[in-house]
N, C-alpha and C positions, 0 to 999 in steps of 0.2 A: 302763570304771570311774570314775566320782566323786564323790567324795565333797560332800555336801552337807549342811547341819546342819537339817532341818526337825525343827517340832516342831509340836502338834495346838491351835494357837490360832488364829482363825479373824482374829482382829480383833488392831490394830499394839498397843492399848494393853492387851493383855491378858496374862500373865505367862507366858514363856518359856524352857523347858526347854531349856540350851545341851549336854545331854546327848545326846537326840534326834536319833540321824543313826543315816540308814547307806547303806549302797551302791547303785546303780543303776546300771542305762547309759547312757547318752547320746542313745542312742534313745528313752527313754519320754519328754523333753522338748523341747518345740519346736527349734529351728537357737539358739542363743547371740546372734544378730547380726542386722543392718537387712539383712541382704541379698531376704530378702522382699518388702519394698517395690521392691530396686528389676528384682526380675523382676517385679512383678504392672505389664508395660506397660499397664494401661489407668487407671491412677491420675493424676489429674489433680489433690484438695487433700487436700493432707498438714501437722495442724494437731502444732507443738508446743510442748507447756504443762505446764505444774507450778507447784507452789509458788517464788515468790523465791529467785533467788538458788541456784540449785541447775546454770542451768549452761542453758539454755531456747535464750538463743541461740549459745551453740555447736552444742550439736548443732543446731540448725535450720541454723545456717556449714557443716557438716560433712556433713551429709547433705545439702544442695544440691550443695556435690564432690561428693562421690559421682555423684548422681544426675546429674549435666551431662555424667557417661562416658555416660548409654548414650541420654539426650533429646537431643532436638534444640534445644532450649531450658526453661531452667530460670530460672526469680524467686522471689525468699524476701524477703517481705513481711511489714515490723514492725509489729504491731497494736498497740505496745504505747507506752503515752505516753512515758517514760525507753526513746529509745530506744538501739539498743547496738552495729546489726549499723555503724556507721561505725569506732565501733573496734574490732568482730575483723575487720574486712578490712581493717582502717588507711589507708586513704582515708574521702574526704568519700561522701554518698551521704544522700538527699532525697527530696522526694515525686513523682517521677515517677521510673522505672525506670533503673535508674546501671549503664552495666556495671564488673563486677568484674574488675577487671586481672589478667592471667593467665590469661584465661578467653574462649572468642568467644563462646559458650551462656548466659550464667550476670549473671542480674542482681539488685540488689538495690534496696527502696524501700521507706521508713521513712512510713508515715502520718502527718495532724495533725487529730485529731475536730473540735478549734475552726476550726480552717482547713474543713474540707472544708462545717461546719458553716455559718458565712458566704458561701463561694461558693453553695449553695443555696440562702443567705435574696436576694442578689447579682441570681439566675435568677429568683427570683421576683418582687420588685419590677420586671426588668426586662419580667417575664410582664403583671400587673399595669400599668403605664405611671408608676409610684409615681415621677419626676423629680426631685424636690426631698428635701431634707435633712427635712422633715414626712409627706413621704408615707417614706420608708422608714422612719422609725421608726415610723411606726403600725406596718408588716409587722416593722417587729422590735422592735413591742412585742406584737406575737398571737404571731410564732414561744417569743421569748420567757416566756408564756404556757402555752403552748404545752408545752415541755418541761419547766418547772414544775409544771406538772400532771400528767405520764406520766411518770416519769422513768424515764430508760435508750434515752427514741423520741430523745434525741439521735444520742446512739453509733449505732443502729439507722437512721440515715436515713443519717449519711454511712455506715457499712459497706457500704446498699445504694447508696452513691456511690460506694465502694470494689469493689465490685464488679461493678456496672455499665462500670466503667473497665473494670479488670482481665479480664471476656469480652472483652472487645473486642481486646483483647492477643493476640498467635500462641503464644500459653505455652501448653510440652505439660503443666509440671508446673507447679503454683504452693505454695511453701510457706511457710508461715505460721507466725510467731515472737512467738506471742500474749502477752499480759498478765498476772501470775499468776494463776493459778488462778480467783479469786470476776471478776475479767470476763473471763475468759473465757466463766466457767459464764455470764455475764449474753448473749455473744455469741451464746450459744444457745440464749435465749432471745427473741430477738430477735420470731420470730415469732410471737408469743404475747401481746410485747409491741405490736407496729404492729396485731393484732387486733383489744385495748382501744382504743387511741388511733383507730382508725378509727369501730370502735363507737362511743365517745364523742362523737364530731364529728357520725360522721351522724347519731346520737340527734338533738342539739345539734341539726342542719341541718333534722329532722325537728318535735322542739317548738317552733321558737322562725324557723322559716324564715332569712329574708336576716343573723341577727344579728348571729351570727359577721363577714360580710362590714359591715354599717352600723356597727356598733360601731369595725370597721378604717378605715371612714371620716374619723370622726368623729376620728379620730386621725389622718387623711391619706392615710391609703393605697391611695390609689385608688375605683375602683369595687367597688358592695359583690358584684354579680355575679362580678366580674375577682378580683377577692381571697379572695373562697368558696371559685368556683372550679379558680386556682393553689393554694387550701394543699389544698382533698380531693383534685386531681389529684396534687397531689406524693403526695400520701400512702398514692393508688389508685398510682403508679409504685412505689413504696420496698416497697406490700407485696406487689407481684408478683414484683422482685427477689428483695425478701428468700425470698420462699414459694418462687418456683424454685428458688435455691441452699439451702433448706433440703431437700428435696427430693435433688435431688444431695448433699449433706450424708451424707443419711440410706443414700446409697447405697454400700455396701463393695465397689462394682467402683471408684468414682467418689475415693472420700473414707475415711480412717483416721485416728488421733488419735494419736501419740507421744507417751508422755508419760512425763518423764524427773523424778528424783528423785534424791536422795544417805541414804542409807545411816542416818537416824537417824530418830525417832520421830517427829515431825516432820512431815516430809518421803512421808516411808511413811504415815501416816494421810490424808496431802491425797493423797495418790496413790489409796490408795480410795476417799474422797471423790468422784476426779475421774472415776474407772471407771465409778461403781454411776450417775452423773450422767449421762455418755455414754450411759451403759446405757437409762434412762427420755429421754435426748433419739434412742432410736436411732442413735447414732454407732460404728461398728468401731473400736474400742482394739484390738490384741490386739499392743503391743512397747511394751518397759519401757527403758527407759537411765539406770542407775544410774553416777551421776558419782562422783568422787572419789574411788574405793574405792583402799585403802590396796593395797597386793601381792594385786591380786584374783589370785593364780596360787599364795597361799601362807596357810594359813590358823592364827587363833590359835595353836591348840594345837601346831603345827608351828615357830611362832615363838617357839612360849612354853616350848617344850624348849632351843631354844638358846641363848632370854636364861639359862635359871636354870641352863642349863652352863658358862657364859660369865661372866656379873655380875659373880662376885668378880674377875677380871681387869681388870674395868674401873674404871676412874677414876666418883667422884662423880657430876661432872656429868652422865659420858655415862654412869652409870645411872638418874638421874633421867630424860634423853629417852627412852634408852630402856623405860623404866617408861610414861610417859604416852605411847609409840606400840602400847603393847602394850593397856592400860587401853584406846585408839582401838581398837584392830584386834579386840580381844573386844567393844567395843561396835558395831562395822563389822560380827562377825562373825553378831549374833547377830541386826538389823536385813536380813542377808542374806539368812540363810536366813525369816525371817517371809515376805518379800519371794519368796523361793522355794513355801513355804507355798502364798501365797497368790493365786501367779499361775501358777510352774513351768510346771503343767498347760497350760493353754492360752497362756500370751505367751511370747514374746520375751525373753525377761531379758536386756539383754549392759551387761557391768561393765568400766566405761569408768574407768581405773586415776589415781588420783591421780601431776601429774606435778612435776618440778620447779621448772614454768617454766609463765608463761601461755601459753595458746592464742589468738596475732596477730598477723596477718599471713597473708597463704594460705600461704603455703611451713608453716607451723605445723598452719594448720589439714587439710591435705591428708595431712598425716603421721600425725595425732588421727584420720583420719577414715576409715584403713585400720583401727582398732582397731574401729570400729564393724560393721565388714563379715566380717574376720579376726580376732575379739578373741580376746585372749591366753589362748592354752592351759592350762587348770586342771587337767589328767592331767602336765605337767610338774614 
């Protein structure tokens, strides 16, 4: 039996009764590990997301190292503009899949939305025969106008390029180290954004004929028909890719989302928002990783009893340090309790300990990743 503090609250910002705890059998809860991801061999896309600064990159890298033991080829992709994969693995990782040192079947890449959009623009210039600088500026003006009038279209088109590239590779599974929650939710809304963009352009085409192409031609962007065909063709291709990808993302046999948080109010609240939004988009999510947990195998009451019986023999500085640690532990236990209260019946909730050192480099990532699969025994 395991004792976990669980309250009657249903939202993270409600008051929480720390005295409301009871014992129950471990069998009542899903296994507190990510073994289920390793065992589900049909998975092709694994997203790792959550609030900024909660350890998404570390979790992504650790999950990738574990998947490398069970799959033939694994790719970790960072979609966060502030890339950290290079820092985590302590090696240079670029825009193309980079083999990770110490592995034969694990690679990583960091994408750049701006560079992908520039590449797309150059391909359109080639398609329309825009040879001069003036011609190129016409295409650029049109693309800039499009991205300004439809927020998110640039990211959607960039993501489409990424997915087209990844789908042409022979990786068994791809782990996405995503940007903080807001960016991730926008990524999931790309199909809707593209439908709006395409609808808007088709409406303009129906109402004004070749006006789009003619306007671009005035700025030196090649022939009107070519410009219009290239732009609409690119959007149609993007829409097809995104819709195909979206269908795969909504298939729980192919895709799952791992939520990452720390035991603090804002992070738990953000996780609840993320879980609700994922449900709206029809994306499977049944794993939560709670990072930076102080002594997961002990609870605050147990540590408090030790502190109360020993504090008189401690020096003043030691008492202050222990007192602050106890305050933090009580707060963490409260929010861990809420996490189990909200998700414990349906989610695999994994508690990852706060370590005395940073998790950087392949060996430390390998060691830490074992705790995702073989978690600390809370009964000890």
